[in-house]
Each structure stands twice: as structure tokens, then as C-alpha cells.
N, C-alpha and C positions, 0 to 999 in steps of 0.2 A: 180536770176534775170530772168533767162529764163522762169521759172514757172510763175513769175509775169506778164511777157508780153503775154504769151499764155493764161492766165486765162480770160475767157469771162467776159466782163463788166456786172455789175449787172443791172437788168432791173429797170428803174426809178420807184420809189415808193414802190419797194420791199426791204426786209431786206436781207443783205448779209448772206450766210451760216455761222453758228457758227463753229468755229474750232473744230476739233475732241476732243481735250483735254477739251475744254469748254462744249461740249456735254456730255462727260464722266463725268465731275464733277457735272453737273446738274442732271444726272441720278443716281449717286451713292448716293447722299444725301437723296432723299426720300427712296431709298431702305434701306439705313442703318437705317433710323428712323422707318422704317416698321418692320425691324428685331429687333429693341429695344423694340418696342411695343409687339412684339411677345414673346421676352424674358421675359418682365414683367409678361405676363400671365403664363408662364412656370416656374417662380422662386419658390423655395421651402424653405422657411425660416427654416423649421425644419432640413434642411440639414447642417445648419451652424455648423462649428466645429472649429478646431484649426487655420484655415485660413479665418474664418469668411464668409462674403458675397461672397467671391470668389467661395466657394463650393456650395452656394445656386443658383447661376446664370447659366442658361443653355448655351450651346455652342453658340447659335445664338447670345447672348449678346456680346461675344468677336468677333464674325464674324462682328457684327455691328460696334464695335470699329475699327477693322481692315479696314472696307470699308470707315469709316469716314476719316481714315488717309490717305489712298490711294486717296480718292476724295479730300481732302485737298491739298495734294501735287499736284495733277493733276490741281486743280484750280489755284495755285500758279505759275505753269510752264508757263502758257499762259497769256502773258501780256494783251491779248484782254479780258480775263474773267473779267466781271464787279466786282468791289470791294465788292459788296454785297454778292458774293458767298463764298469768304474766311470768311467773317463775319458771313454768315449763318453756315458755318461749325464750327466755334468757339462757336457760341451759341449752336449748337447741341452737341458739346463735352461738354459743361457745363451741359446741361440738362441730357446727358447719364450718366455723372459721379455723379452729385449732386442731381438730381431729382429722381434717382433710389430709394435711401433709403426713400425719402419722400413719394414716391408712394407706396412702399412695406410695410413700417412699419405702423401699425395702431396707434402707439403711438410716442411721441417724442424721438428722438434718443439722446443718450449720457447723462450721469449723471450730467455733469457740465451745461448743458443746463437746466435741471430741477432745478438746484441750482438757476440759475439766474431767472427762472420763480417764484421761492420762494421769491426772494429778491425783485423783482418788486411787488408781491403780498403784502408783508409786508409794503413796501413804500406806496403802494396805500392805505392800511388800515390805516396807520399812518400819511398819507398826508405829508411825508418827511422822516427824519432820523428815524431809527427803534431803540427804546429803548431795552435794555437787548438783544443785538445782540450777546453778547459772542465773539466767535472767528470770527464772520461775520461782526464785527464792521468795518473791513477794507472797506467794500463796502458803509458804510456811509461817509467814507472819499474820496472815488472816485465814486460819485453817477451819474455822468453825463448821462451815458448810460441808467441807470435804470430809472432816472427821466424823460428822453425823452420818455421812453415807457409808463410811468405813464401819461404824458400829452397826449400821443396818445390814450391810453385807455379812458382817460376821455373825449377827444374830439369825439371819435367814439362811446362811450357807451358800448364798450366791458368790460367784467368782468375780462379777463385774456389774457395774451399774448400767452397762450398755443395754441390758434388757428392758429396763423401764425408763431410761432417759428419754427415749422417743416420745413418750406420753406425758413427760413433765410439763409442757405448755397446756395441755388440757387440764391437768391436775392443779397447776398453779392458778389458772384462771378460775377454776371452780372454787378453790379455797379463798379467792379473793372476794367472793360473794359474802362471806361472813362479815369481814370489817367494812366493806362498802355498805351493807345494809345497816350495820351498827351506826356508822357515821351519818347516813341519810335519815335514819329514824331518830336521831338526836335533833334533827332540824324540822321535821315535819311529821304530821300524823296522816297526811294524804298519800295513800299507798300508790296512787297513780303517779305522783311526782317521785316516789322512791324508786318504783320499778323502772319509770321512764329514765331517771338518772343512771341507774345501773346499766340499762340498755345503751344509753349513750356513752357511757364509760367504755364498754366493750366495743362500741362502733367507732371510737376515736383513739384507741390505745394502740397506735400503729408502730410505736417505737420498737417493738420486738424483743423487750428485755424479759420475756416469759420463758425463755429456752432454759435448759438444764444448766443453772449457774448460781454463784452465790448472791449475785444482785437480785435475782428473782425471789429467792428465798428471803433475803433481808428486807425487800420491798414489802413482801407480804407481812413480815413481823412489824415493819414501820407503820403500815397502815393499822394493824391490830393495836399497837401502842397508841397511836392517835385516836383510834376509836374509843379506846378505854378512857383516854383524857377527855375527849369531847363529850362523852355521855355523863361525865360528872360535872361539867361546867354549870354554873347557875344559869337559869333561864333569863333571857332578856326581859326587862321590865315592859309590861304591856302599855301601849299608847293608843290614843284615839285614832280609829281608822286602821289599826293593825289587821292583818289577814289572820284571823283568830284560829282557823284550822289549818294554817299552813306553816306553823312553826311549833316546835315542842312546847307544851305547857308543863313539862316535867319539873318539879321543884328542885331547888338546889340541893345537892347531895352532901354538902358539908365536908368536903376533902375526901381522903383516902382511908379506907379500912385496911387492916393488916394484910389480909389475904390477897385482895387485888394489888396492893402496892408490891408485895412480894413477886406476884406474877409479872408485873411491870418491871421490876429489876431483872428478873430472869429473861424476859423478852429482849430487854435492851442489852443485856450482856451478850445474848446470842447474836444480835445485830452487830455489836461492836467487834466481835472476834471473827465475823464472817465477811465483812466487806468495808473497805476504807471509806467509801463516799457516803453510804446510807446513814451512818451515825451523825455526820455533818449536816445532812439534809433534815434529820430528826431534830437536832439541836437548833438549826435555823428556824424550823417551823414552830417549835415550841417557844423559841424567843419571840417570835412575831406574835403568837397567841398571848404571851405574857404582857404584850403592850396594853391590853385592856385590863384595867385594874381588877374588875371582878373576877377575872379568870385566874388571878395569881395564886390564890390558895390551892387550886388544883394543879396548875401548870408548873409553878415553881419547884415543887418536889420532884416532878418528872424530869424537868430540865436540869436540876442539880444531879440527878442520877446519870442522865446521859452525858453530861459534861465530866463528872467525875470518872465514870468508867471509860470514857474515850481517852481522857488524858492519861489515865492509868495504863491502858493498854499501849498507846502510842509511845509512852515513856519506857516501856519495858519490852513487850514481845515485838512491837513494830518500830522499835527505835532505829534499827539498821536502815529501813527504808526511809523513815522521816528524817534522819540525819543526812542521807545521801540526796534527798530532794527538797531539802528545806530551802536552798536558795531559789529553786524554781518556784516553789510555792509563794515565796516572798516577792518574787519578781512579778508573778501573776497578779498580785494585789495592786500593782502600780499600772496595769493595763486592763481595766474593766471592759473597755470597748472591744479589745481583741478576745476576751473571754466569752463574750456573747456571740461571737461569730464562729460558726464551724468552718474548717478549711482543711484541705489536704494538699500536699505537694504532688502534683500530677505531671506527668510528662506527655500526655496526649488528651485528646478531647474524649470525654466519655460518650457512650452511645446516646443518640438523640432521645430515645425513649426514656432513658435514664435521667436525662436533663429535664424531660417533662415530668417524670415521677418525682424528682426533686422539688420542682416548683409546686407540685400537687401537695406533697407532704408539708412543705412549709406553709403553703396556703391553708392547709387544715389546721395547722397550730395557730395561725393568725386568726382564722375564722372562729375557732373555738374560744380562744382568749377573748376576741371582741365581743362575742355573744355573751360570755361570762361577765365581762365589764359592763355590758348594756343591762344585764340582769340586775347587777348591783345598783346602777343608776335608777333603774326603772322601779324596782320593788323595795320599798321602804323596809318591809318586814325581813327581807334578806339582809340588809345592812346591819340588823341587829343580832344576827347569828354569827358563828364563828367562821363561816365560809369565806368572807372576803379576806380575813387573815390568813386562812389555810391556803388561799389562792396565792398570796404574797410569800408564803414560807420559803420557797426555793430562791427568791430573788437575790438575797445576800450572796449565796454560792455562785449563782449565774455571774455576778460580778466579780467574784473572787478568783475564779479558777476556770480555765477552758476544758480541763479533764480530757485532753487529747482531742479537742474539737467537738466533743460530744455533750458539753454541758447544757447547751440550749435544749437538747432533746430529753436529757435527764430532769432538767428543771420543768419542762412540760409534763413529763410523766408524773412527777411528784405533785405538780399543781392540778393534774387531771381529775382526781376525785371531786375537788371542789368546784372545778370548771364544768364537769359533766352535769352536777345537780344545778348550777346556775344556768346553764344552757337549757335544761329541762324545763325550768320555770317559764322559758320563752316559747318553747316549741311543742311541748307535751300537751295535748288536748285533755283538760281536766274536767270536762263537763260535757253535756249534750248540745255543743255549740253548732255554728253553721257548718254544713258539709264541706264547704270550701276551705275552711280553716283546718279541718281534719285532713283533707288531701294535701294541703299545703304542708302540714306536719309530716305526712308520709313521704312527700317529695324531698323535703329537707332531710329527714332521716336516711332516705335512700342515697342522697348526694354525700352525706357524711360517710356512710358506708362504702360507697364507691371510691372516695378519696382513700378510706382506710385500706381497702384492698390494694390500691396502688402502692401505698407505702409498704404494706406488710407482705405482699406477694411478688413484687416486681423484681426482686433480686434472687429469686429462687434458682435461677440457672447456675448461679455460683455458690448457693447455699446447699443445693442438692449434690449428693455423691452417688454415683453408680456403684454397684457391687464390684465391678471391675477395678474402679478407683480404690476402694477400700482394700482390695486384694493387694494392689501395688503398695499401699501404705503398710499393711500388714507385713509385707516382705521386708521393707526397710526397718520396721519396728524391731526386727530380730537380727539385724546386722551385728557384726562383732563389736564388743566394747571399744570405746575410744573412736568409733567411726564419726565421720561428719556427713549430714545429708543436706543437700543444697536444692532449694526450689526457687523458682522465679517469684511467686506470690505465696501467700500462706494458705492457699487453697488446696491443702493436702489433708484428708481425714485422718486424724491420729498422728500427725507429724510429730507430736510431743511424746508419743509412747515411748516409754523407756528413756525420758530425757535425762535421767541421772546417769545414763551409760554412754550416750552418744550426743553430738551437737546437731542442732537444725539451724541452719543459716537461710534466711529468706532475703533474697536480693532486693525485693521491693522495700526492705526495711534498712537497707544499708544507706550510708550518707549519699546526699544528692550527687556529688561528683562521681561516685561509683555507679550510681544508676544511669547517669548520662553517658558514662563510658560503656556501659552494657549495650547501649543502642548502637554505638559507633564500632566498638570492637568487642563483641561478646566473647570471642576466644580468650583474649587477654583476661578479661573479668573471671571467666570460668577457671583458667589456669591459676590465677592468683587466689581465688576462693577455695579451690579444691586441693591445690598442691601446698600443704602447710606442714613444714617439717616438725612442727610441735605435736601433730596428731600421732596417736599410737594405733590407730586403726585405719582402714581404707576410707575413701571418700566416694560418695554417690550423687548422682543427679537424678532428680525425679520430676517428670513433667507429666502433666494429666489434664484432662478436659476442663475441670473447674478452674484451673489456672488460666487457661485461654479465655474462658468466659469472664473471669474477674478483670483481665487486662482490657477486654473489649467493653465491659459494662462501665467500669469505674474510671478508665483512662489513667491508671497507675503507670502503665506502659502502653505503647501502641499495640494495636490488636494482634500484630503478626509477631511480637517479641517472642513467645513461646515457640512458635514454628521456627523462627530463626535461630533460637538456641538449640532446637533439636537438630536443625541442619548442621550446625557447627559440630555437635557431638557425634552425629552419625557420620560425618565426613572426616572425623579426626581418628587417627590410630591411637591415641591416648584414651579413648573412651570405648568400653566394651559393653554391649547390651546384655544385661543379665536378667531382665524380666520385661515382658510386654504383653498388652492385650489391647482390646479396641479402644479403651479410654486412658491408658497409662503406659509409660516406659520408664524403666529403671536402667541407668548407666552406671557402671563402675569406672571410675577414673583410675587408669592404671597406665601412666606413661612408661613405666618400667615393667618388670616381672610382676605378674599378678600375685598379690599377697595370699598366703595360704588361707583357704576357707572363705575368701572375699567374694568369689564369683560364683559360688554354688548356692544351693538352696540353704538359707539360713535355718 
């Protein structure tokens, strides 16, 4: 009080001096962005190894991340700092994390993103469902995301989604800001907790489901639906000792008005037709929210819409897939312990660095969830919000199905919006507390970010494709119709291109006995796979750098498997090399006369 009385009055018409913390926050942001730009110019992709992009980025990149974190916490500490500064720091964090690969890589990142490019291309050519889709017919049954891109391509005159797909992780994460802010602002009026929770979400969302994919699209819509539901829930009744400014005092909304409910139906329909898992996650979460009686007037109509649309879609458009896999789905219900555990059948030990990365990834999941549970136990006001129920939303599906060994990671992703806010109540400084606590908060946030980078960047050696590898993939994309393309792993960018015209066989996805035989007698496996009398076109073997990296990093096969297969092909008269560069080679399998047009330039 003494300081306030002796402080000179500001001159009329002049701006009061910004507090020191505010000035520091404003200074650190441009410095961090400048260091990031400097780091991009000094990155060396040829240094990527068992820890991926982490090894390729210079020290100044990590210094930029540290300064962003310090600046963000500094901006949160001072209530006088305009809200645009924490927002600017969050946007900068998204750019530093997700724009870095887009700026450094000359080609599209991640093989699954290339698959989705191929599906859009096929649907664009066929003006709808793709005939002769083989094992990719699944996407004909959930075409929403792909058809939306087809509509966009036709409207803009673009010939392919490849031009903007590289920037989809940046766009997807920026768009997630809106539903995250809506969710958090239904819980608290404290902007420091709101922005702190948003920061922690982006600092711990290492799962990597933000690439060009229907699940990223459906996830965004799912959070938007949940935000619309949560903002209409009645406020919890106040109790003695409640943290009055830490939870929303918005009055009950009284259910749904027509326009918002129509929007809810449209968003839910888009989710249902785009991805098989996300509607089930939405239903599971809404069912958990409905356990609280005062929520039911809002939640039950949304739950009814989600259930009705999902059942209608699965009984009609998606019926072929549901009928074929119904027995597997029922069997999974009887083994909840296996569903909660990820696992792959490997024939070799993965790289040691990847084993360490796997422990770090799982450790981050455990740590975030433990912090969230601790917050629920510690803060009474938190227990009166919808966040504990939101945290439990994915649990029924975690026990019901393993989703190819990925369910534990998908469940974490859907629980993360709630977990991030709950964690923020423990570690985000919301006042002018002791400096030691502030620095402990900074250290904790940096540790979480460090674990995030291990999970998000450590596999980039096999997720990144060189232009030379893309050139080889483009070669085989235009082989004669009826051809078969064989690779050791799925690490071929665009291997699915023109999948309606030729087959792609991945040896790592064959039955275990065939994979084991590949290690002892690769010549026999290649001959059996490539020499198929039912084929109407020639067969090709494609080997590239990313396949070698995938074998070494994951242990799907021993690290030298691709080299051994190449030695067999190059030493056999049945294989003719038709394309080669520094990162890839394509062999034509021709034990007899070369088929017309098979060995030339497609």
C-alpha cells in the first residue's frame, strides 16, 4: 500500500509504464522466434538417426523452446499483461513444434498421410466410391473427410491435396484452439488457468494424430461437439469454501435451442461418416457425462443423436466392414486386459534409443494422468465440474477394443483436454507467489515439453521421405494396370497411389510364418510373392531408405533385412533393375521374357 501511495501519478494522455514482467514477456517472444528462424537455417536432416529430428536440430532450437516457456510463464504471472500475449505464445509454440517439419522437409511427412492423398486422388478420379479397392475399401465406407477434400479440390481447381497436406498439422492444431478455449472457459474465469491448460495440452499431445487424416478432422469436430455440450451444462451448486473465481458461474442454459442443436447434428454426422472410432469415443464420453443427473437435460439429446447416427451409418454404408469384423469386436470385449496393452509382433530388437523413447512416451502418459487425478483429489471445486467425467470418457473403449494396439494412445488423446486443465491447476502459477514456485513450474513445463519432443520427433527418420524416394514411388505409381508392387515395410511414400489399378504387398504385414521365412530364405519368399499366375501385369520390388530405417528403429525385421533382400534381387537373373537413385531402387521381376512396357519408363 505504501508503494501505491508514493508512486507518482501518470501524466494525463500518457500510457502507464508496463510492469517488468509484462516487458519481459513482450521481449522474449520475438527473441525466441528469431532463434527458431536461426535454428531452421542450421538444421541438418542428414544427421537424423535413432532419435529422429531431435538429432537434426541445433542447440538454438532448444534455446528458443526454453525462452518460449519462460516468456509464457512470465506473461501469465502478471494479471496486467494483455491476454493477447499468452495467446501469442501458444500460437508460437504451435508454430515451433508443428511448422518445423513442414518448413524443413521438401516432401510430405508420414506414410499414412501419403495414403490419404492416394485415396483422395482415387475418389477424385472415380467421382465417388473407388471400385476394386481391395483392403482399402474401408475408406469407401467412411468417406466423409476424403469427399470433403474432393469437393475442395474441385472448387479450387487444384489437382491434388499434396500441396496443402504438409501444412495440415499446423492448421489442425490452430483450429483446435477454439474448442479447447470453449471447454476451459466453461470451467473457470481465470485466464491464467485457461491459457496454461491450452499450453499444457500442446506440450503433452505427442500421439501424432494431427497429420493429414480423417481422425485429425474427426477429433477436431468431436472436441467442438463436446465444447458445445459443456457450455450448456448447468453450473455446479456453490458450497462453502469453493474457489469462487476458479469455476464458471454461468447460469444454466436450459437445454438446446434449435440452431445450436442443428449444428450439433451436422457436426456429429460429419464425425460419423469420416472415422469409425471417433463416434464411439463421443458416445462413450457423453454417456459418462450423463451419469450426473443435472447434466442429462443437455447431454441426453446429444447422446441420442450420436447413437442414432452411428447405428444408422454402421447398419447401412459401413455394414460390409461391421459384418466382416463383428466376431473380432465381440472377442475383444472378452479380453479387456489385452485391449489396454499395446503390442506388435516383432522379429528383432528395436533400436535402443527407440526403447528409451517408448519408456519416455509411456512415462509422459502416466505422469499427466497422475497429475490429473491428483488435481481431482486435491481441489474440491474441480470435482464439481465436468472435467473428471471428461477424463473418464475414453475408459469404456479402452477396455472394449485394442484398435490394433493403439487404443491406449487414442484414449489418452481423448482424455487429454481434461487432463491438461487438471494438470494446470497444480503447476501453473496463478499469482505473485514465491519465485521458487515459479521456477519449479517452468522446470516442470520444460520437462513435459522435453518428453513431448521425444515422442513426437524421435521416429522422423522413417517418417521423412527424401525427394529421391518420392521419385521411386512415383515411378511405380504408374506401372501397368494389374501389376503388383512388393516392399519389405510400408515405408514407401504413396505406395497406395492408383491402388485401384495395382496391388501393393507389404511383407511386414504378411502372416508370421512368412515373415520368419523371409529371414531364412528371402529368395523363396520373393519368388512366391512376386510370381503369381493370377496377376495380369508385371511385378516389382521396391526398396528404399525409409524401409531400412523402419526395420532398424522398430524391430519389425532385423536391421539388415532390406539389404539382404536387395542382395538377393541384385544377384538373381530373375530381377531386372529398372529405376535407381541414391535412396531407392526398383526391380522388375522377370524370370522369363520381359513383359511389353514393363521395364521402360511408365
